[in-house]
Residue frames relative to the residue before (quaternion, step in Angstrom):
aa qw qx qy qz dx dy dz
M 1.0000 0.0000 0.0000 0.0000 0.00 0.00 0.00
R 0.3909 -0.6799 0.5706 0.2437 3.55 -1.13 0.80
A 0.0472 0.7957 -0.6019 0.0489 3.54 -0.91 0.78
L 0.2343 -0.7213 0.6305 0.1655 3.52 -1.24 0.50
C 0.1683 -0.8420 0.5117 0.0282 3.48 -0.67 1.22
C 0.1866 -0.7630 0.6078 0.1168 3.55 -0.79 0.93
I 0.1381 -0.7421 0.6516 0.0750 3.52 -0.73 1.16
A 0.9085 0.0674 -0.1228 0.3938 3.39 -0.87 1.32
A 0.0775 -0.6677 0.7403 -0.0109 3.43 -0.67 1.19
A 0.7944 0.1190 -0.0289 0.5949 3.60 1.15 -0.61
V 0.2771 0.7566 -0.5629 0.1842 3.58 0.67 0.87
L 0.0768 -0.7798 0.6208 0.0249 3.60 -0.49 1.16
V 0.0295 0.8217 -0.5602 0.1005 3.54 -0.42 1.25
A 0.5087 -0.5634 0.5214 0.3898 3.53 -1.24 0.20
L 0.5949 -0.5892 0.3972 0.3758 3.54 -1.02 0.72
F 0.3108 -0.7815 0.5210 0.1456 3.46 -0.89 0.94
T 0.2754 -0.7524 0.5667 0.1923 3.57 -1.17 0.37
G 0.7269 0.3809 -0.2928 0.4907 3.56 -1.03 0.76
A 0.5352 -0.6506 0.4199 0.3376 3.57 -1.04 0.72
D 0.7228 0.4363 -0.2578 0.4698 3.64 1.00 -0.61
A 0.2701 0.8143 -0.4932 0.1440 3.62 1.08 0.29
L 0.7853 0.2582 -0.1223 0.5492 3.50 1.13 -0.61
G 0.2860 0.7677 -0.5139 0.2544 3.61 1.18 0.60
A 0.2513 -0.7716 0.5726 0.1167 3.62 -0.99 0.96
K 0.4630 -0.6571 0.5373 0.2553 3.44 -1.16 0.92
V 0.7234 0.4739 -0.2526 0.4339 3.53 0.94 -0.75
G 0.8348 -0.0625 0.0432 0.5453 3.59 1.05 -0.23
G 0.5098 -0.6407 0.4608 0.3425 3.57 -1.19 0.41
R 0.5894 -0.5482 0.4506 0.3860 3.52 -1.39 0.21
E 0.2890 -0.7058 0.6224 0.1760 3.55 -1.11 0.85
D 0.7960 -0.0778 0.1364 0.5845 3.54 0.97 -0.97
V 0.0456 0.8020 -0.5954 0.0096 3.59 -1.02 0.58
S 0.0281 0.7620 -0.6470 -0.0027 3.58 -1.14 0.76
V 0.1757 -0.7875 0.5895 0.0380 3.53 -1.17 0.88
T 0.0640 -0.7647 0.6395 0.0470 3.55 -0.98 0.83
V 0.2654 -0.7945 0.5372 0.0989 3.51 -0.71 1.15
Y 0.1450 -0.7725 0.6167 0.0430 3.55 -0.97 1.00
N 0.6334 -0.4638 0.4318 0.4442 3.57 -1.36 -0.02
N 0.7946 0.3772 -0.2409 0.4103 3.52 -1.39 0.09
D 0.6021 -0.5871 0.3645 0.3999 3.61 1.05 0.64
L 0.5418 0.5834 -0.4331 0.4226 3.67 0.99 0.69
G 0.0120 -0.7686 0.6396 -0.0059 3.43 -1.43 0.62
L 0.3460 -0.6808 0.6135 0.2010 3.46 -1.44 0.47
V 0.0864 -0.7983 0.5960 0.0025 3.46 -0.69 1.20
R 0.0572 -0.7417 0.6670 0.0421 3.58 -0.92 0.88
E 0.1302 0.8029 -0.5733 0.0980 3.57 -0.65 1.05
I 0.2213 -0.7425 0.6205 0.1213 3.52 -1.16 0.79
R 0.0324 -0.7944 0.6065 -0.0017 3.59 -0.92 0.97
R 0.3622 -0.6876 0.5788 0.2470 3.51 -1.17 0.60
L 0.0204 -0.8153 0.5779 -0.0305 3.48 -0.87 1.09
D 0.2957 -0.7081 0.6078 0.2042 3.52 -1.11 0.65
L 0.0493 -0.8157 0.5750 -0.0393 3.44 -0.48 1.27
P 0.3529 -0.6946 0.5768 0.2457 3.60 -0.91 0.85
G 0.5992 -0.5532 0.4423 0.3732 3.53 -1.32 0.38
G 0.7109 0.3996 -0.2932 0.4990 3.65 -1.12 0.43
R 0.7230 -0.3963 0.2958 0.4825 3.54 -1.18 -0.64
A 0.0269 -0.7902 0.6122 -0.0102 3.56 -1.15 0.84
R 0.3175 -0.6981 0.6196 0.1673 3.53 -1.11 0.85
I 0.0290 -0.8090 0.5866 -0.0231 3.68 -0.49 1.11
L 0.2148 -0.7685 0.5950 0.0957 3.46 -1.00 1.03
V 0.1145 -0.7704 0.6267 0.0236 3.56 -0.73 1.03
E 0.0931 -0.8793 0.4668 0.0158 3.52 0.08 1.35
G 0.7731 0.4016 -0.2137 0.4421 3.60 -1.14 0.24
V 0.3471 0.7112 -0.5349 0.2962 3.57 1.10 0.61
A 0.6734 -0.4901 0.3401 0.4366 3.59 -1.16 0.30
S 0.5244 -0.6810 0.4058 0.3107 3.59 -0.82 0.76
R 0.7142 0.3728 -0.2137 0.5525 3.55 1.31 -0.51
I 0.2624 0.7813 -0.5326 0.1924 3.58 1.06 0.54
D 0.3396 -0.6938 0.5898 0.2356 3.59 -1.17 0.49
P 0.2704 -0.8214 0.4667 0.1855 3.62 0.15 1.24
T 0.6044 0.5552 -0.3777 0.4287 3.68 1.08 -0.44
S 0.6486 0.5148 -0.3273 0.4552 3.64 1.19 -0.27
V 0.6040 0.5883 -0.3784 0.3820 3.57 1.16 -0.26
S 0.0495 -0.7993 0.5986 0.0162 3.56 -0.95 0.93
V 0.2542 -0.7200 0.6306 0.1392 3.58 -1.15 0.77
E 0.0928 -0.8196 0.5643 -0.0353 3.43 -0.79 1.18
V 0.3704 -0.7213 0.5335 0.2405 3.63 -0.91 0.84
L 0.2260 -0.8103 0.5230 0.1372 3.62 -0.51 1.00
S 0.7739 -0.1691 0.1006 0.6019 3.59 1.09 -0.66
G 0.7949 0.2410 -0.2004 0.5194 3.59 -1.07 0.62
L 0.7819 0.3563 -0.2018 0.4701 3.61 -1.20 -0.28
R 0.1392 0.8264 -0.5371 0.0954 3.64 0.82 0.74
D 0.6892 0.4847 -0.2783 0.4611 3.56 1.11 -0.37
L 0.4054 0.7207 -0.4534 0.3327 3.52 1.36 0.14
V 0.0389 -0.8073 0.5880 -0.0324 3.59 -0.73 1.05
L 0.3067 -0.7108 0.6066 0.1812 3.50 -1.03 0.95
L 0.1857 -0.8287 0.5214 0.0830 3.60 -0.30 1.31
E 0.7988 -0.0369 0.0493 0.5985 3.62 1.13 -0.60
Q 0.0260 -0.7697 0.6375 0.0242 3.42 -1.18 0.64
N 0.0153 -0.7853 0.6168 -0.0521 3.62 -0.84 1.07
Y 0.2816 -0.6608 0.6649 0.2046 3.47 -1.45 0.53
E 0.0081 -0.7746 0.6320 -0.0231 3.51 -0.93 1.06
F 0.1794 0.7446 -0.6318 0.1189 3.49 -1.06 0.77
D 0.0670 -0.7946 0.6031 0.0204 3.64 -0.44 1.19
L 0.3521 -0.7157 0.5742 0.1845 3.54 -0.54 1.17
M 0.4025 -0.7131 0.5173 0.2486 3.57 -0.72 1.06
S 0.2134 0.7438 -0.5925 0.2240 3.55 -0.45 1.33
P 0.6087 -0.5396 0.3761 0.4437 3.64 -1.09 0.42
A 0.6519 0.5289 -0.3503 0.4154 3.61 0.91 -0.80
K 0.6732 0.4969 -0.2847 0.4679 3.58 0.96 -0.94
L 0.6186 0.5120 -0.3590 0.4757 3.65 1.04 -0.71
M 0.6794 0.4976 -0.3024 0.4465 3.64 0.87 -0.90
E 0.6244 0.5651 -0.3122 0.4397 3.50 1.10 -0.81
K 0.6931 0.4844 -0.2604 0.4661 3.51 1.12 -0.85
Y 0.7028 0.4313 -0.2894 0.4861 3.58 1.27 -0.35
V 0.3159 0.7286 -0.5475 0.2640 3.63 1.12 0.40
G 0.7709 0.2767 -0.2736 0.5043 3.52 -0.72 1.18
G 0.6556 0.5338 -0.2779 0.4561 3.53 1.38 -0.22
S 0.5371 -0.5966 0.4787 0.3555 3.52 -1.28 0.08
V 0.0459 -0.7692 0.6373 -0.0079 3.44 -1.09 0.93
E 0.3882 -0.6803 0.5653 0.2586 3.63 -1.35 0.23
L 0.1460 -0.7935 0.5831 0.0949 3.58 -0.83 0.91
V 0.1543 -0.8193 0.5521 0.0096 3.50 -0.53 1.28
T 0.0136 -0.7696 0.6382 0.0156 3.63 -0.94 0.97
V 0.2575 -0.7468 0.6001 0.1259 3.54 -1.17 0.85
N 0.4226 -0.6838 0.5497 0.2273 3.48 -0.97 1.02
P 0.3829 -0.7662 0.4597 0.2343 3.59 -0.43 1.05
E 0.6568 0.5089 -0.3001 0.4685 3.62 1.11 -0.48
T 0.7928 0.3033 -0.1351 0.5111 3.56 0.87 -0.95
G 0.3660 -0.7133 0.5056 0.3188 3.62 1.11 -0.70
A 0.4464 0.6967 -0.4469 0.3402 3.56 1.27 0.05
E 0.2736 -0.7558 0.5705 0.1687 3.66 -0.97 0.83
T 0.0545 -0.7441 0.6622 0.0698 3.44 -1.26 0.67
S 0.1120 -0.8014 0.5851 0.0529 3.50 -1.04 0.74
R 0.0423 -0.7656 0.6414 0.0263 3.52 -1.28 0.50
D 0.4641 -0.6850 0.4972 0.2609 3.42 -1.16 0.71
A 0.0333 -0.7844 0.6187 -0.0286 3.61 -1.03 0.80
T 0.3228 -0.6824 0.6059 0.2510 3.48 -1.40 0.18
L 0.3199 -0.7281 0.5714 0.2025 3.59 -0.75 0.98
I 0.1204 -0.8517 0.5098 0.0142 3.55 -0.43 1.23
S 0.7984 -0.0039 -0.0151 0.6019 3.60 1.28 -0.23
M 0.1719 -0.7676 0.6092 0.1006 3.55 -1.31 0.50
N 0.3928 0.7116 -0.4880 0.3180 3.58 1.27 0.22
D 0.8446 -0.0541 -0.0103 0.5326 3.62 -0.64 1.15
G 0.7915 -0.2327 0.1160 0.5531 3.66 1.06 0.54
P 0.5961 -0.6186 0.3756 0.3477 3.52 -1.19 0.51
V 0.1170 -0.7341 0.6665 0.0567 3.56 -1.25 0.80
Y 0.1284 -0.8149 0.5652 0.0064 3.53 -0.85 1.14
R 0.2279 -0.6933 0.6541 0.1989 3.56 -1.23 0.41
I 0.0238 0.7805 -0.6169 0.0984 3.51 -0.65 1.32
G 0.8616 -0.0669 0.0344 0.5019 3.56 -0.58 1.09
G 0.7515 -0.4117 0.2212 0.4657 3.51 1.02 0.75
K 0.6904 0.4369 -0.2523 0.5185 3.51 1.35 -0.29
I 0.3833 -0.7232 0.5170 0.2504 3.61 -1.17 0.55
H 0.1216 -0.7999 0.5875 0.0173 3.54 -0.84 1.07
I 0.2415 -0.7645 0.5850 0.1225 3.54 -0.89 0.95
G 0.8422 0.0747 -0.0908 0.5262 3.53 -0.58 1.12
H 0.1310 -0.7709 0.6201 0.0636 3.53 -1.28 0.10
P 0.3957 -0.7644 0.4564 0.2253 3.58 -0.77 1.02
G 0.6674 0.4873 -0.2999 0.4766 3.60 1.25 -0.25
R 0.6179 -0.4993 0.4197 0.4390 3.54 -1.08 -0.81
V 0.3971 -0.6887 0.5703 0.2070 3.52 -1.36 0.58
V 0.1167 -0.7699 0.6244 0.0610 3.55 -0.85 1.00
L 0.2146 -0.7622 0.6003 0.1122 3.56 -0.90 1.07
P 0.5356 -0.6569 0.4177 0.3272 3.60 -1.01 0.65
E 0.7894 -0.1007 0.1088 0.5957 3.58 1.13 -0.62
I 0.5900 -0.5145 0.4260 0.4535 3.62 -1.18 0.11
P 0.5119 -0.6805 0.4227 0.3101 3.59 -0.82 0.94
G 0.5039 -0.6900 0.4306 0.2909 3.57 -0.90 0.77
N 0.6320 0.5061 -0.3086 0.4992 3.59 1.25 -0.31
L 0.5263 0.6331 -0.4123 0.3900 3.59 1.18 0.08
I 0.1361 -0.7854 0.5994 0.0737 3.58 -0.61 0.98
A 0.1442 -0.8624 0.4832 0.0445 3.62 0.08 1.35
R 0.7324 0.3172 -0.2396 0.5528 3.64 1.27 -0.02
P 0.6176 -0.5412 0.3930 0.4137 3.58 -1.07 0.59
T 0.0288 0.8142 -0.5706 0.1034 3.57 -0.71 1.14
L 0.2360 -0.6927 0.6562 0.1837 3.46 -1.19 0.70
V 0.1272 -0.7840 0.6044 0.0626 3.56 -0.82 0.93
W 0.0804 -0.7983 0.5965 0.0201 3.58 -0.65 1.19
L 0.1621 -0.7147 0.6657 0.1407 3.48 -1.30 0.58
L 0.0566 -0.8315 0.5502 -0.0511 3.46 -0.40 1.42
E 0.0501 -0.7929 0.6044 0.0595 3.56 -1.18 0.43
G 0.2000 0.7561 -0.5904 0.1991 3.50 -0.92 1.08
S 0.5891 -0.5526 0.4491 0.3820 3.55 -1.34 0.25
K 0.6103 -0.5364 0.4291 0.3946 3.58 -1.25 0.25
G 0.5115 0.6212 -0.4832 0.3450 3.56 -1.15 0.55
G 0.5477 -0.6132 0.4555 0.3415 3.52 -1.30 0.43
G 0.1771 0.7820 -0.5918 0.0832 3.40 -1.43 0.16
T 0.4052 -0.6923 0.5412 0.2523 3.53 -1.31 0.02
V 0.1217 -0.8122 0.5699 0.0278 3.56 -0.70 1.10
């Protein structure tokens, strides 16, 4: 369903930097207005066009200000889709750090690399990262290993890592077009 989404009749956010500070992955801006207040605060009213499937949908609105107050964000139906309900709204932002990357890989396969200090030769072995509470815990060959003297190599950036400030909405509504 096509929808037009209004972010904020009362969105109080920290001032953002850069032209794309409020760019949405799910749709382009239809309209935006900003009111600047003291103390690095601003009110942003933005309308975005979204393609929403019928039923429940998880919508990612990427690139919001990193200091946004997510409790101040409101989603308002502008026309049609009167049965659209915002079930859940979360603010997610995983700062890219070694600890956060490892945390997102718990349960996944990693490569452990050790360097021989005398020869400089590297050896690697596959492991499963089973925990990151107070340090890494690995399963290697059926045994549990705590920590590792070398470095950890991840195959890729985890898909569940949200590296940019993002509002995550869980919406529910019937099929059909409308303006939100």
